[in-house]
C-alpha positions as CSV (number, residue, x, y, z in Angstrom):
1,X,70.3,164.9,61.4
2,X,68.2,168.1,61.4
3,X,65.2,166.0,62.5
4,X,67.1,165.1,65.6
5,X,67.3,161.3,65.0
6,X,71.0,161.2,64.1
7,X,73.2,163.1,66.5
8,X,76.6,161.6,65.7
9,X,78.0,162.5,62.3
10,X,80.8,160.2,61.2
11,X,83.6,161.5,59.1
12,X,87.1,160.5,58.0
13,X,88.6,163.5,59.7
14,X,88.3,165.2,63.0
15,X,87.7,168.9,63.5
16,X,88.6,171.5,66.1
17,X,85.4,173.5,65.1
18,X,83.0,173.7,68.0
19,X,79.7,175.5,68.0
20,X,76.8,176.0,65.6
21,X,77.3,174.9,62.0
22,X,75.0,174.7,59.0
23,X,73.9,171.3,57.6
24,X,74.2,170.7,53.9
25,X,72.5,167.9,52.0
26,X,74.8,166.7,49.3
27,X,74.0,167.2,45.6
28,X,75.0,163.6,44.8
29,X,72.9,160.8,46.2
30,X,75.9,158.6,46.6
31,X,79.2,159.2,48.3
32,X,82.1,156.9,47.6
33,X,81.8,153.4,46.2
34,X,79.7,150.4,47.0
35,X,78.4,150.4,50.6
36,X,79.4,154.0,51.2
37,X,75.9,155.6,50.7
38,X,74.7,158.9,52.0
39,X,73.0,158.9,55.4
40,X,69.8,160.1,53.7
41,X,69.7,156.8,51.7
42,X,70.2,154.7,54.8
43,X,67.5,156.6,56.7
44,X,65.0,156.5,53.9
45,X,65.1,152.7,53.6
46,X,65.3,151.8,57.2
47,X,62.2,150.7,59.2
48,X,63.2,153.4,61.8
49,X,62.8,156.0,59.1
50,X,59.5,154.6,57.8
51,X,58.0,154.4,61.4
52,X,59.1,157.7,62.8
53,X,60.3,160.1,60.1
54,X,59.0,159.1,56.7
55,X,55.4,160.2,56.6
56,X,55.3,159.4,52.9
57,X,58.6,161.3,52.2
58,X,60.6,158.9,50.0
59,X,64.3,159.0,49.3
60,X,63.8,160.7,46.0
61,X,61.9,163.5,47.8
62,X,64.7,164.4,50.3
63,X,66.4,167.7,49.7
64,X,69.6,167.7,47.7
65,X,72.2,170.5,47.1
66,X,70.9,172.7,49.9
67,X,71.5,174.0,53.4
68,X,68.7,172.2,55.3
69,X,69.4,173.3,58.9
70,X,71.9,173.7,61.6
71,X,73.4,171.9,64.6
72,X,76.0,172.4,67.3
73,X,79.3,170.5,67.3
74,X,80.0,169.7,70.9
75,X,83.0,167.4,70.6
76,X,84.7,164.8,68.4
77,X,85.4,161.2,69.4
78,X,87.1,158.2,67.7
79,X,84.6,155.8,66.2
80,X,86.3,152.7,67.6
81,X,85.3,153.9,71.0
82,X,81.5,153.9,70.1
83,X,79.4,150.8,71.1
84,X,75.7,150.0,70.8
85,X,73.9,150.9,74.0
86,X,76.6,153.2,75.4
87,X,75.9,156.7,76.7
88,X,78.4,159.5,75.9
89,X,78.3,162.5,78.2
90,X,79.8,165.9,77.7
91,X,78.9,168.4,80.4
92,X,75.1,168.4,80.7
93,X,74.6,166.8,77.2
94,X,74.1,163.0,76.6
95,X,74.2,160.9,73.4
96,X,72.5,157.5,73.6
97,X,74.1,155.2,71.0
98,X,71.4,153.1,69.5
99,X,71.3,150.6,66.6
100,X,69.6,153.3,64.6
101,X,72.4,155.8,65.3
102,X,75.0,153.2,64.3
103,X,73.1,152.5,61.1
104,X,73.3,156.2,60.1
105,X,77.1,156.4,60.1
106,X,80.4,154.6,59.2
107,X,81.9,153.5,62.5
108,X,84.9,151.6,61.1
109,X,88.3,152.2,62.9
110,X,90.2,155.3,62.0
111,X,87.1,157.5,61.6
112,X,85.6,160.1,63.9
113,X,82.2,160.8,65.4
114,X,81.1,164.5,65.7
115,X,78.8,164.8,68.7
116,X,76.0,167.1,67.7
117,X,73.2,168.8,69.6
118,X,70.5,171.4,69.1
119,X,69.4,170.4,65.6
120,X,67.4,173.0,63.7
121,X,65.5,172.1,60.5
122,X,64.8,174.9,58.0
123,X,61.3,174.8,56.6
124,X,62.6,175.8,53.2
125,X,66.0,174.5,52.1
126,X,68.5,177.1,50.8
127,X,70.1,176.0,47.5
128,X,73.9,175.6,47.8
129,X,76.4,173.7,45.8
130,X,78.5,172.5,48.7
131,X,82.1,171.6,49.1
132,X,84.2,168.9,50.7
133,X,85.0,169.3,54.4
134,X,83.8,172.4,56.3
135,X,83.3,175.6,54.3
136,X,82.0,179.1,54.7
137,X,78.5,180.1,53.6
138,X,76.7,183.4,53.8
139,X,73.4,182.6,55.3
140,X,70.5,184.9,54.2
141,X,69.5,187.3,57.0
142,X,66.0,186.0,57.2
143,X,67.4,182.7,58.6
144,X,69.5,184.3,61.3
145,X,66.6,184.4,63.9
146,X,66.3,180.6,63.6
147,X,69.9,180.2,64.7
148,X,69.4,182.3,67.8
149,X,66.4,180.3,69.0
């Protein structure tokens, strides 16, 4: 997500939060059971990841348990409305729904897609335990200029 290749975050709940949020990489490598894997796992094993993002960075090398960047929540949509090849427009922002984007999320009915923009990747992850849902985090001051860029 912070690399800019995944701009729709799928969740089981919608949110009224809009604006800039921090992105946390989970401590656990697996979420849920069976096919419910973290996006990081899906990205690291996909040809898309290997071609464009990987650069030798394997799944086991991806950050865990840390704030890794930020993005802006622009809007939330229902996942059953999302189809391959469609373009979602909100104001002057556009999201192109590709097969890769669909592979990075769970688009089953009853879920929500958070439309994200302006991804920022922190060069050095900030260790953080994390929590379920959205939660407050006191970002160290040295990172604040990155959020204002």
